[in-house]
C-alpha positions in Angstrom: 156.1 188.4 192.8 155.3 191.8 194.4 156.2 195.7 194.8 158.0 197.3 198.0 156.1 199.9 200.1 158.0 202.9 201.4 159.5 202.6 204.9 159.4 199.9 207.5 159.9 196.9 205.3 163.2 195.9 206.7 161.5 195.4 210.1 158.9 193.1 208.6 161.4 190.2 208.6 161.5 190.5 212.4 157.8 190.1 212.8 157.0 187.7 215.7 154.0 185.5 216.3 152.8 188.0 219.0 152.9 190.8 216.4 150.8 188.6 214.1 148.2 188.0 216.8 147.9 191.7 217.3 147.5 192.3 213.6 144.7 189.7 213.3 142.8 191.5 216.2 143.1 194.9 214.5 142.7 193.7 210.9 139.0 194.5 210.7 139.7 198.2 211.2 137.6 198.5 214.4 138.8 200.4 217.4 140.0 198.4 220.4 141.2 199.6 223.8 144.5 198.8 225.2 142.9 196.9 228.1 140.8 194.8 225.7 143.8 194.0 223.5 145.8 193.2 226.6 143.1 190.8 227.9 142.8 189.0 224.5 146.6 188.7 224.2 147.3 187.9 227.8 149.7 190.9 228.3 149.7 194.3 230.1 148.5 197.5 228.6 152.1 198.7 228.6 153.1 195.7 226.5 150.3 196.4 224.1 151.6 199.9 223.6 155.1 198.5 222.8 153.6 196.1 220.2 151.6 198.9 218.7 154.8 200.8 218.2 156.3 197.8 216.5 153.5 197.6 214.0 154.2 201.2 212.9 157.8 200.1 212.2 156.3 197.4 210.0 154.8 200.0 207.8 151.2 199.6 209.0 149.4 202.9 209.6 147.7 202.9 213.0 145.5 205.5 214.7 145.3 206.2 218.4 141.9 207.6 219.4 141.8 209.2 222.9 139.4 207.4 225.2 138.8 204.6 222.7 142.0 202.9 221.8 143.8 201.8 218.6 142.8 200.9 215.1 144.4 200.4 211.7 143.8 203.3 209.3 142.7 200.8 206.7 141.3 197.3 207.3 143.5 194.4 206.2 142.2 191.6 204.0 144.3 188.7 205.5 144.4 185.5 203.5 142.1 182.7 204.8 144.2 179.6 204.5 141.3 177.1 205.0 139.5 178.5 201.9 142.7 178.4 199.8 143.5 174.9 200.9 139.9 173.8 199.9 140.4 175.3 196.5 143.6 173.4 196.0 141.8 170.1 196.6 145.0 168.1 197.1 146.3 169.2 193.7 149.1 171.3 195.2 151.0 171.7 198.4 150.6 175.1 200.2 153.5 177.0 201.7 152.3 180.2 203.3 154.3 182.9 204.9 153.5 186.3 206.5 156.7 187.8 205.1 159.2 186.6 202.5 161.8 188.0 200.2 160.1 186.8 197.1 157.6 184.0 196.4 159.3 183.2 193.1 162.7 183.0 194.9 161.1 180.6 197.4 159.7 178.4 194.7 163.0 178.3 192.8 164.9 177.4 196.0 162.8 174.3 196.5 164.9 171.2 195.6 163.6 169.6 192.4 162.1 168.1 190.4 158.8 168.3 192.3 156.3 165.5 191.9 153.4 167.6 193.0 152.9 171.4 192.3 153.8 173.6 195.2 152.1 176.9 195.9 154.0 179.7 197.6 151.9 182.6 198.9 152.7 185.4 201.2 151.1 188.5 202.9 154.2 190.6 202.0 157.4 190.5 200.0 160.6 192.3 200.9 162.1 192.0 197.4 159.3 191.3 195.0 160.4 191.4 191.4 158.7 191.7 188.0 159.8 191.1 184.4 163.2 192.4 183.2 164.4 192.8 186.8 161.9 195.5 187.8 160.8 195.8 191.4 157.2 194.9 192.2 155.4 196.7 195.0 154.4 194.3 197.8 152.8 196.1 200.8 151.6 194.0 203.7 148.2 192.3 203.1 147.4 194.8 200.3 147.9 192.8 197.1 148.2 189.2 196.0 151.6 187.6 195.7 151.8 183.9 194.7 154.0 181.5 192.8 153.3 178.0 191.6 156.0 175.6 190.9 155.5 172.4 188.9 157.6 170.0 186.7 157.2 169.7 183.0 158.7 167.2 180.5 160.0 168.0 177.1 162.3 171.0 177.7 162.0 174.7 177.4 160.7 174.6 173.8 157.4 173.1 175.0 156.6 176.2 177.2 156.2 178.8 174.4 153.2 181.1 175.1 152.9 180.0 178.8 152.8 183.6 180.1 150.0 184.3 177.6 148.0 181.3 178.7 148.4 182.3 182.4 147.3 185.8 181.6 144.2 184.5 179.8 143.3 182.1 182.6 143.7 184.8 185.2 141.6 187.2 183.1 138.8 184.7 182.8 138.9 183.9 186.5 138.6 187.6 187.4 135.6 188.0 185.0 134.0 184.9 186.5 134.2 186.7 189.9 132.9 190.0 188.5 131.5 189.9 185.0 131.5 193.7 184.7 135.4 193.9 184.8 136.8 195.0 181.4 140.0 192.9 181.7 142.5 192.8 178.9 146.0 191.4 178.4 148.9 193.6 177.2 151.4 191.3 175.6 153.4 189.6 177.0 152.5 189.5 180.7 150.4 192.5 181.9 146.8 192.2 183.1 145.0 195.5 182.5 141.7 197.1 183.4 140.7 200.3 181.5 144.2 201.0 180.4 145.7 200.6 183.9 147.9 197.7 185.0 146.3 195.6 187.7 148.6 192.6 187.6 151.7 190.9 186.1 153.1 187.5 185.4 156.7 186.3 185.8 157.7 182.9 184.4 161.1 181.5 185.6 162.6 178.2 184.6 165.2 175.8 186.0 166.3 172.4 184.7 167.4 170.9 181.4 167.0 172.7 178.1 165.7 169.6 176.4 164.6 167.5 179.4 162.8 167.9 182.7 162.0 171.5 183.5 160.9 173.1 186.8 158.5 175.9 186.0 157.7 178.8 188.4 154.7 180.9 187.6 154.7 184.1 189.6 151.5 186.2 189.7 151.1 189.5 191.3 147.8 191.5 191.4 147.2 194.9 192.9 144.4 194.7 195.5 143.9 197.6 198.0 147.1 199.7 198.0 147.0 203.2 199.3 148.5 206.1 197.3 151.5 206.2 199.7 152.2 202.5 199.2 152.1 202.9 195.5 154.1 206.1 195.4 157.1 204.4 193.6 155.1 202.9 190.7 156.0 204.7 187.5 153.0 203.7 185.3 149.3 203.8 185.3 147.9 201.3 187.8 144.7 200.2 189.4 143.6 197.9 192.2 141.0 195.2 192.3 139.4 196.7 195.4 138.5 199.8 193.4 137.5 198.0 190.3 135.4 195.3 192.0 134.1 197.7 194.6 131.9 195.7 197.0 132.9 192.3 195.4 136.5 192.5 196.4 137.6 189.5 198.4 141.4 188.9 198.5 141.1 185.2 199.4 138.4 184.5 196.9 140.5 186.0 194.1 143.6 184.0 195.0 141.5 180.8 195.3 139.6 181.2 192.0 142.8 182.1 190.1 144.7 179.1 191.6 141.8 176.7 190.8 141.7 177.9 187.2 145.4 177.7 186.8 145.7 174.1 188.2 142.9 173.1 185.8 144.6 174.7 182.8 148.1 173.4 183.2 147.5 169.7 182.3 145.8 170.9 179.0 148.7 173.2 178.3 151.2 170.4 178.9 149.3 168.2 176.4 148.5 170.7 173.7 150.5 173.9 174.3 149.3 177.4 173.6 147.1 176.4 170.6 144.5 175.0 173.1 144.2 178.5 174.6 144.6 180.7 171.5 140.8 181.4 171.3 140.7 182.3 175.0 143.7 184.6 174.7 142.1 186.3 171.7 139.1 187.2 173.9 141.3 189.2 176.2 143.9 190.5 173.7 144.2 194.2 174.4 146.9 194.7 171.7 145.2 193.3 168.6 144.7 195.9 165.9 146.5 198.6 168.0 149.4 200.7 166.8 152.5 199.7 168.8 156.1 200.6 169.4 158.3 197.7 170.2 161.7 198.5 171.9 164.6 196.0 171.9 167.9 197.5 173.1 168.6 200.5 170.8 166.2 199.5 168.1 162.5 200.3 167.7 159.8 198.8 165.5 156.5 200.7 164.7 153.6 198.8 163.3 150.2 197.3 163.9 149.7 194.3 166.2 148.0 191.5 164.5 147.7 188.6 167.0 150.2 186.1 168.3 151.7 182.8 167.0 151.2 179.4 168.6 154.6 179.9 170.3 153.4 183.2 171.9 155.3 185.6 169.6 153.6 188.9 168.9 152.9 189.5 165.2 153.5 193.1 164.1 152.8 194.4 160.6 155.3 197.2 159.9 153.8 198.0 156.5 156.2 195.9 154.5 156.1 192.6 156.3 154.7 190.8 159.4 157.4 190.3 162.0 157.3 187.9 164.9 158.6 189.1 168.2 159.2 187.2 171.4 159.1 188.5 175.0 162.7 188.4 176.4 164.1 191.9 176.6 161.4 193.4 174.4 159.3 196.3 175.7 155.9 197.1 174.2 154.3 200.5 174.1 150.8 201.2 172.8 150.6 204.3 170.6 
C-alpha cells in the first residue's frame, strides 16, 4: 500500500545503513551538532555534512541552525519492531524494510502457498498503489503501509466481503485506541473520519479459482503527512496524527490493527462476512445516504440500503433494489 511524496523518492532506494543510523539519531526532531553526530556515528564532521545532504535527497526536510547543528523539520515516528513482533505473538512472520516498491507487491512475490501468515511492513514505498490502479502516497515514516499474506481454502468465492470485514476490524481497532474518533467506512474500501479519507484497503488474490488461494490484504493509513507530501492527493483527506492529537502512536496503531486482523481472519474463514455483518453496520457510513454509482459509462442514482452477505452494496433506485459489487465501480456520496 502507500502514496508517493514529491521529490527525492528515487534516491530512497539507495539508502544505506549509515543513512539509517543518522535518521534514527535525528528522528526525535531535536537539534544535534555536527561534532556530536560525528562522535555517535564514528565519522568526521565533514562526513556528517555529506550524509546530511543525502538525507535531503531522500525527501526529508532538514534545518541547519547556526551554532547549534541540524534537526529534522518534523520529528519522525519510526516503527518499533519489538512492539510489533510482540503483538504478532508468533501468529505471523514479520518482514520489515525501510524502503520498498510496494508491500503488496512484496507479499505477492513470496512463493506460495504460505503455511503461516506473513506481514510486510515498510517505512516508505516507492510505488504504493491503491484500488483501481491509483497511486497511494507513501512518504518516509509518515504513514502506515502494511500487507498481510495468508492462504485460504475454498477458492475465490469464499472471500466475498473480505475488504468490508477488514475495514470494520480496522475501524474498531482505531476506536479502541481513541474512543472519540468518529470512524466510518465508505463502501467498498475507504476508512473515513468526518468525511475525509484516512485509510484504504487493497485485496489482491493469487492461486486457484476453486482451490487454494493466497490472499494479500494491503492496508494504508495516513498518519502525519505534511501538506507538501500530500500535494498530489486529489480528494479530501485527513491524518491520524491530527485526529488523535496527543494519542497518535504509529507503532501502536500498526500493532493494534494487526492484532485485531489476525484474530478476525480465522472467524472469517469459518463463517464469512455474515459473522461480521453487525460490526460492519456499526461503521457503515453509506447506509441511508443518496449515492451515485459509476461503472464505465453508466451511472446509477439511488439510496444505499446496506450490504449483502457477499459484500455487495444494495442500492434502491426507486423501482428496485440493485446489488453492486466493487470491481471497477466507483461510489460518490450525494
